[in-house]
Structures are given as C-alpha cells and as structure tokens.
BABAVO-508596 format. One record per atom (N, C-alpha, C): x, y, z. Coordinates in pm, whole numbers, plus 50000, padded with zeros to 5 digits. Layout:
# BABAVO-508596
XYZ ...
***
This chain:
# BABAVO-508596
495664817047517 496334829047465 495364840347452 495864852647476 495064864747452 495824873547353 495094877447247 495674887347153 494924900247168 495544909747240 494904922347263 494774930547135 495524927047030 495394934046903 494024931346835 493404920246878 492094916746820 490944921046911 491264925847031 490214929647126 489774944047096 488504946247087 487954959347058 487244965947175 486954958047279 486244963647394 486934959347524 487654969247584 488164967447717 487224974447814 486734966847913 485724972348008 486314971548145 486144982448222 486524983048364 485214983048441 485064973848531 483864972648617 484154978948753 483564990948778 483764997448904 484665009548895 484365019748975 485145031948976 486115032049095 486165043149167 487115044349276 488515045049226 489495044349317 490875045649278 491285034349184 490965022049215 491375010849132 490765011748994 489475014348983 488795014948856 489355025848765 489505037948818 489955048848734 491425048348701 492235043148791 493635040848755 493725030048644 492915019648659 492895009148556 492435014448421 491415023148423 490945029048297 492025037848232 492715045448316 493805053948261 494915045448200 495275034648273 496325025848223 495885019248089 494625014748082 494145008047961 494105017847845 493695030147870 493655040047764 495055043247713 496035043047804 497415045247764 497965033747682 497585021247719 498135009347658 497575006747519 496275008847502 495605004147382 495295016047286 495415013147161 495195023747062 493765027447038 493535036846944 492155041846923 491195031346868 491715020446815 490845009746765 490145002346877 490635004347000 490054997447117 489265007147202 487985003947225 487165012247312 487455008147456 487605017947544 487785015847686 486545022047757 485785013547828 484555017647892 484625014348041 484255023448124 484155020848268 482685020848306 482255010148366 480855008548412 480855010448565 480125020348610 480105023648751 478675025148801 478355018948914 477035020148969 476875034249031 475745040849005 475535054049063 475255053749212 475015041749268 474575040849407 475655035449499 476805030849451 477825024949535 478875035149568 479105037449694 480045047549736 481465042349730 482385051349767 483825048149762 484285044649903 485045033649912 485605029650043 486755038950079 486715044350202 487825052350248 487485066950268 488185073350360 487975087650390 489205095650362 490255089250333 491535095650306 492515084350291 493365085150194 494325074550167 495725080350150 496665071650160 498045075650134 498715064750053 499555068549960 500235059149877 501645056249929 502255046849863 503725045349882 504355051449754 505655049549738 506345057149637 505905053449495 505265041949476 504845038749337 503615046749295 502975054149386 501875063149347 502375074049256 503455080649295 504025091549209 504465085849077 505055074049077 505475067548953 504275065148863 503155060448921 501955057648839 501385070448781 501405081148860 500885093748807 501725098448687 503035097948700 503915102348592 503785093348470 503645080148494 503505070848380 502245073848301 501235078848369 499975082148298 499855096848263 500985103848266 500985117748222 500265127248314 500235124348447 499535132748542 500585139748630 500555152848636 501465160448716 501155158248864 502095153148944 501795150949087 501335163249162 501835175149130 501395187449197 499965190949158 499595188349031 498185190448993 497315180249064 497775168149073 497045157649150 496795162149296 497815168049358 497665172649496 496625183549507 496655193149413 495665203949419 494245198549404 494075188949310 492715184149280 492195174949387 493055168649461 492605158549562 492805163149706 493085176349723 493425181549856 494535173649919 495515169949837 496565161049881 497635168149958 498505160350021 499605165150097 500775155550082 501985160350104 503145152050092 503165141650205 503585129750169 503755118950267 505195114050257 505895114650368 507315110950375 507535097250441 506455090950485 506585077650548 505505075450649 505855067650753 504925063250855 505495065650993 504655068951088 505075069651227 504235059951309 504865051851386 504175041651472 504265046451615 503115049451672 503035055151808 502365045551904 503075042252010 502495034252112 502505019352090 503295014751992 503255000351960 504044992352065 504714998552153 505344991452267 504544993352393 503425000352386 502585002452503 503025014052592 503925022452540 504475033552618 503765046752598 504405057752639 503815070752634 504255078452510 504465091552526 504755100252413 506045096752344 506995091052415 508295087852356 508255074352283 507165067352290 507045054252223 506655056652078 507655058951994 507395061551852 508605056951770 508315050551658 509375048051562 508885051351423 509835053851330 509505058851197 509945049051088 509115048350987 509455041650862 509385052550755 510495057950712 510545069150620 510995064250481 510555071450379 510915067950240 512295073750210 513275064950198 514645069350177 514885072050031 516005079250004 516405081249866 517375069949824 518055071649711 518995061149668 520075058549770 520405045849788 521385041549888 522745039149824 523775041249901 525145037449863 525535025449950 525395013749892 525575001449964 527034997249971 527394990950081 528714985050099 528504970350129 528904961750032 528674947250051 527234943850080 526324951550017 524894948450025 524134955150137 524814962850221 524104969750334 524434984550333 523574992350399 523795006750411 524565009550538 525815014450527 526655016350647 526065025250753 525475036650710 524895045650810 523735039350885 522855032450815 521745026150884 522215015050978 523235007650935 523754997051023 524425003151144 525105014151127 525755020651243 524725025851342 523595031051292 522565035751381 521905024151456 521645013051383 521085001051447 522024996151556 523314995051527 524284989851621 524364998251746 524035011151737 524155020151849 522795023751912 521755016451874 520455018451934 519735031351897 520085036751778 519475048651730 518565045451609 517445052151595 516495049451487 517135051751352 516945042551259 517605043751131 517025055151049 515885060551094 515335072251024 516295084151021 517245084151114 518255095151117 519165094850996 519155083650921 519955082950798 519185088050677 517915091750698 517095096850590 516915112050609 517245120050507 517315134550526 515965141150550 514885133650538 513565139650568 513235139750716 514035132650798 513705131450940 513525145151008 514425155050986 514185168051052 512885174751009 512515173150884 511265178750835 510085172550909 510115159350925 509045152250992 508965156251137 510085156451208 510055158951352 509585172951384 509995182851302 509575196751332 508245200651271 507625191451198 506325194451141 506395204951034 507325203550941 507575213550839 506345215150749 506305226550680 505195229550592 505305222150459 504265222150383 504275216150250 505275223050159 505355236350169 506335243850090 507755239950123 508035237950253 509375233550294 509745220350228 508795211050226 509055197750162 509295199250013 508445207349949 508575209249807 509975215049772 510405224649849 511725230649822 512835220249846 512705212149948 513715202049976 513785191649862 512625187949810 512575178049700 513175183549570 513205196749557 513735202749436 515265203149437 515885200049552 517325200249557 517875189249465 519155190949428 519725181149330 519765167149387 520135165649514 520155152749580 519445153949713 518105153349715 517375155749841 517635145449948 518045133449914 518325123350013 517095116250069 515965118550010 514745111550046 513775112649928 512685105049938 511635105649839 510305107149909 509235109149831 507955112249891 506845105249814 505755102849881 504525098749821 503495109549858 502205106049846 501155115949867 500055110149953 499435118850038 498155116350097 497095122950008 495895117750005 494865123349921 493485119549968 492465127449927 491095124749953 490575114449855 490075103249902 489645092049816 488575096249717 487595104049764 486525107949676 486975117749570 487815127249610 488335136749509 489265130049411 489985119749455 490815112349364 489985106149253 488885099549291 488045093049190 487455103449093 487035115049149 486445125449065 487495130748966 488755132849016 489775138548929 490185128648823 490435115948862 490845106148762 489715103548661 488485105048703 487365103848609 487465114448501 487745127048542 487915137748443 489075135348353 490185130748408 491375128248328 491085116948226 490555106048274 490345094348187 489315097048080 488195103148115 487155106048014 487635116647918 488505125247962 489085135347868 490025129047769 490455116647798 491355109447706 490585098747624 489285098947634 488495089847553 487885077847623 488075076547753 487405065747825 485905068947835 485065059447801 483625061247807 483115057047942 482265065248005 481665062148135 480235057848115 479885046548173 478525041748173 478055040148315 477065048148356 476505047448490 475365037548490 475555026048552 474545015448553 474925005148656 473924997648699 474154986248789 474314973748706 475304965848746 475544952748678 474814941948751 474064934148677 473334922948737 474194910548741 474864907748631 475674895548623 476644896548509 477664887448513 478584886448404 478124874948314 477974877348185 477514867248089 478734860448031 478744847048037 479894839247993 479644832747858 480674831747780 480624824047654 480664809247689 479654801347649 479594787347692 480794778847647 481364782547530 482444773947475 483764776347547 483964788347606 485264791547671 485144794347819 483984798247865 483784803048002 484314817048025 484744823847918 485154837647932 483984847047936 484204858947991 483144869047998 482954875047860 481704874647810 481374880647681 480654893947691 479994896147810 479274908647826 478894910747972 478604923348004 478004926548134 476514928448111 475694922048190 474254923948184 473854934348287 473234945248241 472854956348327 471414954248379 471074962248480 469774960348543 468614965348453 468934972948347 467894977048254 467734967448134 468474956348144 468404946248039 469414948047929 470074959147923 471104961647821 472334953047850 473174951147748 474414944147765 475604952547716 476704951647786 477934958447750 478894947747698 479284947747572 480184937247520 481574938547583 482184926747607 483494926347673 484484918047589 485624924347557 486734916447503 487684912747610 487964922747701 488794920347820 488174928647934 488044922148047 487404928548163 488424930548276 488524942948324 489284945848446 488254948248557 488244938948651 487254939048759 487774947348875 487184959448893 487514967949005 486254970449086 485484959549105 484164960649172 484244960649323 485474961749380 485594962749523 485214949949594 484624951449713 484254939849790 483134931749723 482434937449622 481414929549549 482064917649478 483274919649426 484064908749367 483254900749266 482734908049164 481814902349068 482424890348995 483674891448954 484214880948865 484764868948945 485834871149020 486484859949089 485634854649204 484914863249273 484134858549384 482764853249344 481914861449286 480554857649255 480454848049136 481184850749032 481004843348906 481834830448902 483114831448933 483974820148915 484244812449044 483844817849157 484084810949286 485554806849296 486434815849265 487864812649260 488444809849398 489594803349398 490244799749526 490774812149594 490554812849725 490934824349805 491984820049903 493044827749919 494074824950023 493904834450136 493494828950249 493254837150367 494554839650443 494674851850496 495804855450585 495384854950731 494164850650758 493654850550897 494514842250993 495194831450949 496054824451046 497174833051104 497514844151038 498664852151081 498284866451118 497184871651061 496754885151086 495334885351147 495194892751258 493944892051335 492914902451289 493294913951238 492374925051219 491414922451102 490114925551126 489114922651024 487954932551021 488094943751091 487074954251094 487744967851088 487004977951035 487514991551036 486375001451042 486525011551128 485565022551137 486235035051087 485875040250967 486475052450920 485735064750971 486425075850981 485795088851022 486725100350986 486245112551004 487015124450984 487355130651115 488465138351118 488815145851239 489595158551197 489625168551281 490385180751244 491875178651263 492625187751198 494085187451215 494485190151359 495355181851418 495825184851554 496905195351559 497485199351447 498565209051445 498405219051335 499335229051327 499185239551225 499445235051082 500295225151061 500585219750928 500155205350921 499735200750803 499475186150791 500715178150824 500535168050906 501695159350937 502255153550809 503525150850808 504225145850689 504315130850683 503655124150776 503625109650781 502205104850806 501945092750764 500725086150813 500995081250954 500175085551048 500305081351185 499515068351206 500145058751270 499515046251309 499565045251460 498455048351529 498385049051674 497905035751727 498695029251813 498275016951874 497045019051963 496115010251956 494865010852035 494764997452113 493834996452208 493744984052287 493514971252201 492794973052090 492454961152011 492804962651863 493804970651836 494244972951695 495014985651684 494714993651582 495425006151565 494575015951485 494885028951502 494125039351436 495025046151331 494485047551209 495235055351110 494785069751115 495725078651088 495475092951077 496215097850953 495455101650848 496025105550722 495735120250701 496755128550709 496535143150701 496345148050556 495245154750531 494985161350404 495135176550423 494885184350320 495065198650336 494115204850436 492865200150444 491875206950526 491435198550646 491725186150651 491275177450758 492135164850762 491785155950852 492465143250867 491475131950838 491855123050753 491085110850733 491595100150830 490665094650908 491105085751014 490235073251017 490655063451095 489885051251111 490555041851213 489735033951272 490205023951370 490065010151310 491195002951295 491214989451244 491384980151366 490504970551381 490494962451502 490064948051476 490214940051577 489864925951572 488514923651633 487574918651551 486214916051603 486184904851703 487254897051711 487324886451812 487624892251950 488064905251956 488454911052081 487614922852126 486854928852032 486024940152068 484864941251964 483674945152011 482584946851915 482564961351861 481724963751764 481744976351694 481454988251786 480464987351873 480104998151962 481235001252060 481834990652111 482944992952205 484134998952135 484344994952009 485485000951931 485275015551911 484005019751883 483725034151868 484035041552001 483665035452112 483985041452242 485475042952265 486275033352217 487695034452231 488255046452149 487695048552032 488125059851949 487865072852024 486695074552074 486355087252135 487075089652267 487325079052341 488125080652461 489595084652426 490125079052321 491505082152279 491625096652232 490615100952155 490715114452095 490205125452188 489285121652277 488705131552369 487525139152313 486985134752200 485815141252142 485015130952061 483745134252035 482875125151959 483205125651809 483015114851743 483265114251598 481985109251531 481895111951402 480775107251321 481295095751236 481065083251281 481635072051207 480925069551076 481665064550979 481075059850853 480765044950865 480345039150759 480005025050760 481155016450801 480925007450896 481994998350938 482314988550830 483594986950799 484054977950695 484384964550758 483934953950695 484224940350743 484964933050632 486044926650668 486884920450566 487594908150623 487974899450532 488874888150568 490194891050500 491284892050570 492584894950503 492984883350414 493414886750295 493864876450201 493684880850058 493794871649961 493714874949822 493324862549743 492814864849620 492564853849530 493894848549478 494004835349468 495234829349426 495604832749284 494584833949198 494794837949058 493944850149031 494574861148998 493814873548973 493504875248826 494184868248738 493934868948595 493474855348547 492254855148502 491614842448457 490944844848322 491464838148218 490884840048085 491034854348041 489874860648016 489884875047972 489434884248083 489714880148206 489344888448324 490554889848413 490784902048459 491784904648563 491144913548672 491214908548796 490694916248910 491794924948969 491454936949009 492444946149071 491804952349198 492654957549283 492184964249403 491444954949495 490424959849561 489674951849658 489064939649594 488804939849463 488234928449395 489184916649388 490484919449411 491484908649403 491984904349540 491874913049640 492344909749773 492384922149862 492594919949991 492654931250081 493214926750214 494004935750272 494464933950407 494234947550477 494454948050607 494314960650679 495204971450611 494854984250622 495584994650547 496914998450602 497514990650688 498844993050741 499844993950625 500645004550623 501685006450521 501145008950378 499865012250368 499245015450237 499465004550135 499414992050177 499704981050089 498614978749986 497344982750014 496284980249919 496474988049794 496595001349805 496795009249683 498145006149619 499145003249698 500474999849647 500424987349562 499714976849609 499614964649537 498814966749407 497724974349414 496914977149295 497754983849185 498464994149224 499275001649125 500394992849066 501014984449153 502074975949103 501514965349009 500374960049037 499754950448948 499434956548813 498894968448815 498584975048687 499864978248607 500944982248678 502214984948610 502754972148548 502684961348621 503204948448571 502364943548451 501064945748460 500154942248348 500524950348222 500764963148240 501144971248125 502454966948063 503434963548149 504724958848095 504554945848017 503734936748066 503524924148000 502864925947865 501794934047864 501074935847738 501964943047635 502634953547678 503494960947585 504674952647539 505274945347630 506454937347600 506194925347510 504914920947512 504554909647428 503864913947298 503894926847273 503204932147153 501724928647155 501184927447275 499744924947287 499344910247275 500314901647244 500004887347229 500554880147352 499664876447445 500054871447575 499734856347582 500744848647613 500564834147622 499954830047754 499394818047754 498864812547879 499954810747985 501164807647940 502284806148030 502614819648096 502564830148017 502874843448073 501794847348176 500564844048150 499484846848248 499694838748374 500084826248359 500364817648473 501504823748559 502544828048492 503664834348565 503234847648631 502394855148563 501904867548621 501164864748749 500264854848747 499504851248865 500424846948982 501474839148947 502374834449049 503144846149110 503634855549024 504354866849072 503434875949157 502184876949118 501254884949198 501014878749335 500894865349336 500734858549466 501984860249552 503164859849491 504404862149565 504424875949624 503914885849548 503844899749593 502984900749717 501814893849713 500924893849827 501614886749948 502394876449918 503134869750028 504104879150095 504744887750016 505614897950077 504854907650163 503604911150121 502784919650207 502454913050336 502084900450329 501784892950454 502984892750545 504144889550494 505314888150577 505704901750640 505584912350560 505904925650612 504974930050721 503634927550698 502684931450802 502824922850925 503164910050909 503314901451026 504454906651115 505464911851052 506584917551132 506114928551225 505144936551180 504664947751260 504104943351395 503614931251399 502964926351525 503904917151602 505114916351561 506134908351633 506714917151745 505844921051838 506184930851940 506314924052076 506844931852169 507014926752306 505794929152396 504934938252359 503854942052449 502834930652465 502324929352587 501334919052620 500274925052712 500034937952704 499194944652805 497704942852781 497244938552663 495834935952642 495724922252576 494564915952584 494394903052516 494724903552367 494334914952302 494614915952161 496124915752132 496864924352201 498284925152173 499014912452212 498524905752311 499114892652345 498834882652233 497574882152186 497254872652081 497924875951950 498024889151917 498664893251794 500124889351790 500814891751903 502244888751914 502494873551912 501594865851970 501764851451983 501204843751864 500574850951768 500104844551648 501314838351577 501134827151506 502284821151437 502934831251341 504224830751332 504924838651229 504634832451094 504384840850995 504254835550857 505574828950819 505524818150737 506774811050710 507894819750649 507524828550558 508514837050495 509164846250597 508344852750678 508924861750776 509774853850877 509334842450917 510104834351016 511494831250960 511584827950830 512874824750768 513754837350764 513204848850732 513964861150724 514404865550864 513534864750958 513904868751094 515054860551148 515104848251114 516214839551160 517574845051115 517704849050987 518984853650940 519234867750984 518154875651009 518344889551051 518774890651197 518944879751267 519594880351395 521104881851380 521604879051260 523064879051239 523534889251135 522594894751055 522914905450961 521644913250931 521844924750866 520644933050834 520044928450704 518824933150673 518194929550545 519024933750425 518994925550321 519734928550199 518744928350078 519154934349967 518264934749851 517784921149805 518654910749809 518204897749757 517144891249851 517004896349975 515964891050063 514574893350006 514404904549933 513054908049886 512804903849739 513794897949678 513614893549538 512434883949522 512194874549615 511044865349594 509674872449598 509644884849642 508374891749657 508064901049539 508894901249438 508754911249331 507734906949227 506974917049183 506054915049071 506634920148941 507464930648958 508234935848841 509714933948875 510524931548773 511954929448795 512574941748858 513454939548954 514224950149020 513394959349111 512124956649129 511264965649206 510554957749316 510744962349441 510064956249554 509134966749614 508014962349668 507124971849735 507854978749848 508584970949926 509364976350035 510754970250030 511784978650020 513134974150014 513724971850151 515014967650158 515644965050287 515534975950391 515634989150357 515474999250458 514134998950530 513094995650452 511744994550514 511654983250614 512164971550573 512174960150665 513044963150787 514134970150765 515014973050878 514354983050969 513654993350916 513005003451001 511954996851090 511134988351034 510084981951113 510704971251206 511674963751153 512284953551237 513014959351358 513684970651338 514274977451453 513204983351543 512154988651479 511114995351561 510384986051656 510124973751609 509414964151697 510374955951781 511664956951753 512634949251830 512954935651771 512534932851645 512774919751585 514164918651525 514774929951492 516154929651440 517024936451546 517894929051613 518664934751726 519884942251681 520454950651768 521664958151731 522804949551685 522974938051746 524124929351710 524064924351567 522874925451502 522784921351362 523704929851272 523994941951317 524854950751235 526314950251271 526634944551384 528014945951434 529044938951344 528754926951302 529724919451221 529944926351087 528854931051023 529024937350896 529754950750903 529624957751014 530374970051035 531844967151047 532214956451111 533614952851128 534284949650992 533464946750893 534044943650759 534464955950684 534104967850731 534434980250665 535854984850692 536464992350603 537814997750626 537825006950750 538925007850822 539005016250943 538595030650920 538995036450806 538635050350784 537135052350774 536425042850710 535005043950700 534335041850835 534895033150916 534325031251051 534485043751134 535595050851118 535765063651191 534755073851144 534485074151015 533465083650963 532095080051020 531815067551033 530535063351090 530435066951237 531535065451310 531545069151452 531245084251465 531785092551375 531505106551378 530045109551344 529505101951250 528095103751217 527205100151332 527465089051399 526685084951514 526755095451624 527955100951648 528135111351750 527335123851718 527235127351587 526445138851549 524955136551572 524475124151552 523065121051583 522815121951729 523745116551809 523575117551955 523515132052001 524275140651935 524345154551978 523195163051928 522485158451824 521405166351764 520175165851852 519345176451849 518115176251931 517125165951877 516245160851958 515285150751913 514315156651813 
***
C-alpha cells in the first residue's frame, strides 16, 4: 500500500517533456505539505528535434492550467490536424493517405455512416472530417484557429512543438508553481533494505535527495526499472523492425507550416517531418538490419536533394517494461518504454499514463492499494499492446519493392491485430474493439476512425467491410449517403 498523504517528498528524475509534465501533474495533485523536486543533469540533452502530440496533449495542457495558445507561442508550435502517409504503397505523388483527428461522431449501430460510405466507394475516409480541405490546401494557422472557434468545427486538433522549447517553458511553469529544480548528476538510487523501495537519490557530489515517491523520467538511462531493479522487459522486436533514428532540421518546403505530421516512406523505413513555426523537425527511422547509419544518411540527402546536419543517432529496442509502477517508483516516458515515433505514440502514452495516475491518486484519496497498482500496471501494459497492434497495422502493406518493405510486411502479425483484422474483413472497427487497450475508462489512444483510416490506407480493411452495415440503414439515410459520396466525387482533390 502507498499512502500519499504521508509522503512529503515527491521526486522527478529527469527533465524533458516527460519529466516536466510529470512535475506539473505532481504539483497539481499534491498539496503544499508535499515537496515536489525535479532532479535534472546539466549535461544530458533532450531527445528530439520537434515533436507532435495526439489529442490528449491539449487535454493535458488544460488539465494543468496551461493555455494551448500560450503553449504554441512559447514552443514555436503549430496546429496539427493529423498524419499524412506518403509513398507507403511505393507510388508517386498520388500515393498518400490521411489519418485526421475527427470531431464527435454520430454513430448508427456502432459505426459512422459517412465513413463507411466512403470506404465502400473507395474514397478516403478523411473526406468525412471537416479539416480535410484545410489540410489539402495548406491553410494558414489563422485559418485553422478560426475554424476551431466555430460552434461545431467537425474536427479536433493537437499541436506540433519544439522539444527543447517545450522543456524550457514547462520548467518555467512548474517552478513558478513551487516545483524545486536541482541540477545534478545522479549516481545511483539508494534502496531501503527492509522494503527495497527507493529512499534517496545519491548525487555525484555525495549529497542525497530524500524520496517518498519517485517518478522516473530518466529517458533511455532508465535508472529505476532498468539499472536498479532489472525489471522484466517486453520486446516488440518480433513484430516491429525499426530500431534506429537520425534526427535533423530542415527548412519549410511551403509558405505555411503543414497541418499534418508527414510520414514519408523510405527504402528502409520512413522519414518524419514535423512543421514548426520557423522550421521543420525531421528524422529518418530505419531498420539497422537493412541499412547502416552512413547509408541511411545518404538516403536522407538523396530524398531531399540537399545535405543535412544530423544529430546523434538514436538506438532503441521497441517495447516496454511489463510493470511501470513498482513500490514507490513509477517510470514514465522513455524510461518506461519506447517504439518508433509513428503516430506520436510515445508522448501520447506518457500523457495518458500521467492522467491515469492522477485519477487513481485523487480517486483513492491518496491511499492506493497494492491491488490498484497491479491493475494500473496491467492496464498500462494493455495500452502498450494497443500501440503495438496499431503500429503493426501500418506495415500490413502490399509493397515488396525493397528487402525492408518485404520483411516488414511479412513479419508476423501481432496477435491482437490479427484477431481484429479477421473481423474487419466483414465490418468496420467499432468502439468496443478498442476497449481492451484503454488505460482510462471510456478513453482510447486511437478510436475506430483512426484504425479505419490506417486500415483503409494500407488496404487491410476492404470496401466490402462496409457494405453489409450500410444495407442495415433506412432507405432515406442511404440516399443521403449516396448524395454525400457524389459530392465528394465532384469536389476537387
């Protein structure tokens, strides 16, 4: 059992997005009797050159009393309306599909009629999301802001942001609310012999920071679960091939920041392009089994047509720790797990875990049972399983033009995705399909429209999946859908 009412020292190990979001959440959760301290090494940099969230980023900002527009100004941020996948079928300029953030849906028997009608007629389901015209024409940030201010905009948005500026801004916010910052290197975690719990952080100058509860945001250093406890790790390598990334900066290719994160297919992986106000944060994620680091850099420059200044190559094994909360320690962000940055799942998972942690602590009046922690760990593992299954769908493609794409497509399907794909040959995704992946009740990282967008995009969910459910609708509604499909056919691309 943990009684947070008796804990006087909550310590966050590590800065960056995970550390400072965790510190803000802890300061919001715990009263003035509890000190919140963030210990950050002055010599360890921040992973990333530009990031983008999913829709729970805006929720997290509002929950912590941060104005999203102020956040955008401080982080050189830009609106993000979804994702664009370019070249994932091995084609040219027309080879693109979209995964856009939709607004509230009006479901009929568990499915969205407009999206099903588009699927049945071979049209991208993004046409059912009112942000599609903004994305296609490259609308300005002001245009998006005005559209979001409408009473029923028909879509929602997240944000792109500069990773370094995010950490700097959240540091100012958190310290302004009473979080104490300690700049120091941590040598080791000191454990209480009778419980095995962390009692203090030992610093390189010999000083100790007392710990009542530790949130480990130490990134790939993984001080608690990795170094100290040697906790069990669940690898996603049997299903996901990518394990390297080369980040870099590039200029904007157009007059306005793109409204989507672009994921450009490459010979041995894919390239992210995240538009900020003044530049684009980019990177190539690839499989080291198919290309070495120098050759990967060459692929980047050939694709872009100009030289880039690469940052440190990131090496990772996709997966997560099976239990992220152990005793008086909870790991978040990279310290708890990591997969390739496809679909912004890393920051999305981190924010969802912190939100679920806050709900558990507040809902239990600070007195958390061992059973609740066990359930929390299981729900968190289920959430990661949903990430695995969603990402595995992205590589369920038809292209076989390079050894990487052949091997990625022929990799075994993860069990969860295989089970879902089987039923999605006969119907479209439904809300109850994603219930097993939830960390918080009623909230999924990606709902049925997201699975449908990607499943249609890669060809894993065929048009006939929607035909039977459309026949179940009343004749008048089917006629309205026919008119809607005709209007999409008639509209310019």
